C-alpha positions in Angstrom: -45.1 -6.9 64.7 -44.9 -10.5 65.8 -42.5 -13.2 64.5 -45.1 -14.7 62.2 -45.7 -11.3 60.5 -42.0 -10.8 60.2 -41.6 -14.2 58.6 -44.5 -13.7 56.1 -43.1 -10.2 55.2 -39.7 -11.8 54.6 -41.1 -14.6 52.5 -43.2 -12.2 50.4 -40.2 -10.0 49.8 -37.9 -13.0 48.9 -40.5 -14.4 46.5 -41.2 -11.1 44.9 -37.4 -10.4 44.3 -36.8 -13.9 42.9 -39.8 -13.6 40.4 -38.7 -10.1 39.3 -35.1 -11.3 38.8 -36.3 -14.3 36.8 -38.5 -12.0 34.7 -35.6 -9.7 34.0 -33.2 -12.4 32.8 -35.9 -14.5 31.0 -37.1 -11.6 28.8 -35.2 -9.3 26.6 -34.4 -6.3 28.7 -34.1 -2.9 27.0 -31.6 -1.5 29.4 -28.8 0.2 27.5 -30.0 -0.8 24.1 -30.1 1.2 20.8 -32.9 0.8 18.3 -32.5 1.3 14.6 -35.6 0.5 12.6 -36.4 -3.2 13.3 -32.9 -3.8 14.8 -31.8 -3.6 18.4 -28.2 -3.5 19.6 -26.7 -3.4 23.1 -23.3 -2.1 22.4 -22.1 -2.3 26.1 -23.0 -6.0 26.6 -19.5 -7.1 25.8 -17.8 -4.4 28.0 -17.0 -3.9 31.6 -19.9 -1.3 31.6 -22.5 -4.1 31.0 -25.5 -3.8 33.3 -26.2 -6.6 35.8 -29.3 -7.8 33.9 -27.3 -8.1 30.7 -24.6 -10.2 32.6 -27.3 -12.4 34.2 -29.1 -12.9 30.9 -25.8 -13.9 29.2 -24.9 -16.2 32.1 -28.4 -17.9 32.0 -28.3 -18.4 28.2 -24.6 -19.3 28.2 -23.8 -16.7 25.6 -20.6 -14.8 25.1 -21.3 -11.4 23.8 -19.2 -9.8 21.1 -16.8 -7.2 22.6 -17.3 -3.6 21.3 -13.7 -3.7 20.1 -14.5 -6.7 17.9 -17.8 -5.6 16.5 -21.6 -5.2 17.1 -24.6 -7.5 17.3 -28.0 -6.3 16.1 -31.1 -8.5 16.7 -34.5 -8.2 14.9 -37.5 -9.7 16.6 -40.0 -7.6 14.6 -40.3 -6.4 11.1 -40.1 -2.8 10.0 -43.8 -2.3 10.7 -43.4 -3.5 14.3 -45.1 -7.0 13.7 -43.5 -10.0 15.5 -41.4 -12.1 12.9 -43.3 -15.2 11.8 -41.2 -17.9 10.0 -44.3 -19.2 8.2 -44.3 -15.9 6.3 -42.1 -14.8 3.5 -39.7 -12.4 5.1 -37.6 -10.1 3.0 -34.4 -8.3 4.2 -33.3 -5.5 1.9 -31.0 -2.5 1.9 -27.5 -1.7 2.8 -25.3 -3.3 5.6 -23.1 -0.8 7.5 -19.4 -1.0 6.4 -17.5 -3.8 8.3 -14.6 -6.1 7.5 -17.0 -9.0 7.6 -20.7 -9.6 8.7 -23.0 -12.5 9.3 -26.8 -12.8 9.3 -28.4 -15.7 11.1 -32.0 -16.8 11.5 -32.9 -18.6 14.7 -35.9 -19.5 16.7 -37.2 -17.1 19.4 -34.7 -18.5 22.0 -31.7 -18.1 19.7 -31.3 -21.7 18.7 -30.6 -22.6 15.0 -33.6 -23.8 13.2 -33.2 -27.4 11.8 -33.7 -27.6 8.1 -32.8 -30.1 5.4 -30.8 -27.6 3.4 -28.4 -27.1 6.4 -28.4 -23.4 5.9 -28.6 -21.2 9.0 -27.3 -17.8 7.7 -25.1 -16.0 5.3 -21.8 -14.2 5.5 -20.8 -11.1 3.6 -18.5 -13.3 1.5 -20.9 -15.8 0.3 -24.0 -13.6 -0.4 -25.1 -12.7 -4.0 -25.1 -8.9 -3.8 -27.4 -6.6 -5.7 -25.7 -4.5 -8.4 -26.1 -1.3 -6.2 -24.2 -2.9 -3.4 -27.4 -3.6 -1.2 -28.7 -7.0 0.0 -31.8 -8.9 -0.8 -32.4 -11.9 1.3 -35.6 -13.9 1.6 -36.4 -16.2 4.6 -39.2 -18.5 4.1 -40.3 -22.1 4.8 -40.0 -23.2 1.1 -36.9 -22.9 -1.1 -36.5 -19.8 -3.2 -34.0 -18.8 -5.9 -31.3 -16.4 -4.8 -30.4 -15.6 -1.2 -32.8 -17.8 0.7 -32.7 -18.7 4.3 -34.9 -21.5 5.4 -37.2 -20.9 8.5 -38.5 -24.3 8.9 -42.0 -22.8 9.3 -41.0 -21.9 12.9 -43.7 -19.5 14.2 -41.4 -17.1 16.1 -38.1 -16.3 14.5 -35.4 -13.6 14.9 -32.5 -12.4 12.9 -29.0 -11.8 14.3 -26.7 -9.5 12.3 -23.1 -9.5 13.6 -20.8 -6.8 12.2 -17.1 -7.5 12.8 -14.4 -4.8 12.8 -16.9 -2.0 12.1 -16.4 1.7 12.6 -19.9 2.2 13.8 -20.3 4.5 17.1 -23.2 5.3 19.2 -22.0 8.5 21.0 -25.3 10.3 20.4 -27.5 7.3 20.0 -29.3 9.0 17.1 -27.3 11.3 14.8 -24.5 8.7 14.3 -26.8 5.6 14.0 -26.1 3.6 10.8 -28.8 2.6 8.3 -29.7 -1.0 8.6 -31.7 -3.3 6.2 -35.4 -3.1 6.3 -37.5 -6.2 7.1 -40.8 -6.8 5.5 -43.2 -9.8 5.8 -45.8 -11.0 3.3 -47.8 -14.2 2.6 -48.6 -14.8 6.2 -51.0 -17.6 7.1 
């Protein structure tokens, strides 16, 4: 093998490695994640056991993951039927939230940025929400104002929900049997 072939092989390998690394940190890697219905959590992202892709993604996005000792973060990019969340639809989040000292639910665009809206509302906390009589939640996310627990989506086409549970007793030892129930997400009135 001549010097030119060696150089070409090296360049191809370097470009391939860079592209694969970029794809791994640009997407939403499923390494070490737990799925519960429409929600996904990565319980080890805030620990010393976080995988290198999670660390690289957090560094790229400038995010600080919640430590497992402080709580858990669940993200929903799809509804309970598996369809991508569309902010132009009426999105209803219903059900029970696992026990925690406090929780927050935020709607963002697909990159995690808050959606600008005239109401200045970006999410709810467990202390400001109007609860159902049975202790469950019923939140509607839509582009136009609604009565009750309404989150404006600003008609963004791709949205996601971030549910943060602080000081919770949830564990994922078996990844299935001890998984908590999380609220269901349903979309309707889509364009």
